C-alpha positions as CSV (number, residue, x, y, z in Angstrom):
1,M,11.7,-14.0,46.9
2,P,9.3,-11.2,46.1
3,R,8.0,-11.2,42.7
4,T,8.5,-8.6,40.4
5,R,5.4,-6.8,38.9
6,A,5.9,-8.1,35.4
7,E,6.2,-11.4,36.7
8,A,2.8,-11.1,37.8
9,F,1.2,-10.8,34.4
10,R,1.3,-13.3,31.3
11,I,0.5,-11.9,28.1
12,A,0.6,-14.2,25.1
13,P,2.1,-12.5,22.4
14,S,0.0,-11.7,19.2
15,V,0.2,-10.1,15.8
16,F,-3.3,-9.1,13.5
17,V,-2.5,-8.0,9.9
18,D,-5.3,-6.1,8.6
19,N,-5.2,-5.1,4.3
20,K,-8.9,-3.5,5.0
21,A,-8.4,-1.1,7.3
22,S,-6.4,1.6,5.3
23,N,-6.8,2.3,1.8
24,R,-3.1,2.5,1.4
25,F,-1.4,0.7,3.9
26,T,-0.9,-2.8,5.8
27,V,-2.0,-2.1,9.5
28,I,-0.2,-4.7,11.9
29,E,-0.7,-4.7,15.3
30,V,1.3,-6.3,17.9
31,N,0.4,-7.2,21.6
32,A,3.3,-8.4,23.8
33,Q,4.3,-8.0,27.4
34,D,6.1,-4.7,27.6
35,R,9.8,-5.0,28.5
36,P,13.1,-2.8,27.6
37,A,13.9,-3.1,23.7
38,L,10.9,-4.9,22.4
39,L,10.2,-1.9,20.2
40,N,14.0,-2.2,19.0
41,Q,13.0,-6.2,18.5
42,L,10.1,-5.2,16.4
43,A,11.4,-2.5,14.3
44,Y,14.4,-4.9,13.1
45,A,12.2,-7.8,12.3
46,L,10.3,-5.3,10.0
47,F,13.6,-4.7,8.5
48,Q,14.4,-8.3,8.2
49,S,11.0,-8.5,6.4
50,K,11.8,-5.3,4.0
51,V,8.9,-3.5,4.4
52,T,8.7,0.1,4.8
53,V,7.3,1.8,8.1
54,H,5.0,4.7,7.3
55,S,3.8,5.1,10.7
56,A,4.2,3.7,13.9
57,H,1.8,4.0,17.0
58,V,2.9,2.7,20.2
59,A,0.6,2.3,23.5
60,T,1.1,0.7,26.9
61,Y,-1.5,-0.5,29.0
62,G,-0.1,-1.4,32.2
63,E,2.1,-4.0,31.6
64,R,0.8,-4.8,28.0
65,A,2.5,-2.9,24.6
66,V,0.2,-2.4,21.7
67,D,2.4,-1.7,18.9
68,T,0.6,-0.4,15.5
69,F,2.8,-0.1,12.3
70,Y,1.3,0.9,9.2
71,V,3.7,-0.5,6.3
72,T,4.0,-1.2,2.4
73,D,6.6,-3.3,0.8
74,L,9.4,-1.3,-0.8
75,I,7.9,-0.6,-4.1
76,G,5.0,1.0,-1.8
77,D,1.7,-1.6,-2.0
78,K,0.4,-3.4,0.7
79,I,1.7,-7.0,1.5
80,D,-0.9,-8.9,0.4
81,G,0.8,-12.3,-0.7
82,A,-0.4,-14.9,2.0
83,A,3.0,-16.4,2.2
84,R,4.5,-13.3,2.5
85,V,1.8,-11.9,5.3
86,R,2.2,-15.4,6.9
87,S,6.1,-14.6,7.2
88,L,5.9,-11.2,8.8
89,E,3.4,-12.5,11.6
90,K,6.1,-15.1,12.2
91,R,8.9,-13.1,12.3
92,L,6.9,-10.6,14.5
93,L,5.3,-12.8,17.0
94,E,9.2,-14.6,17.3
95,A,10.2,-11.1,18.0
96,A,7.4,-9.9,20.5
97,A,7.9,-13.6,22.4
98,S,11.6,-14.1,22.5
99,R,12.5,-12.0,25.8
100,S,9.1,-13.6,27.8
101,E,10.0,-17.2,26.6
102,E,13.2,-17.0,28.0
103,A,12.5,-15.5,31.3
104,V,9.7,-18.4,31.4
105,A,12.4,-21.1,30.7
106,A,14.7,-19.5,33.6
């Protein structure tokens, strides 16, 4: 059977949280394999993490999606607690990896 183009590339999802890139916002960059509903899953993970998205920049480079979010907590401060950052990273990484790992298991 012929392989689809998306199956030819494996892009490991990654999440970078940066509090130094902006004076007002926490900047989060998510790299993942592009797929339908990826942005929806990432947005839902941010919603579950109780952050406010002030700006989102969405880009694709071939099969790679690079989504950057400028966020604050609910009172407008950067997300700087180590436990909170780890939780946010984990939730976004799970959202970015969820569909790609299901496809690999099948």
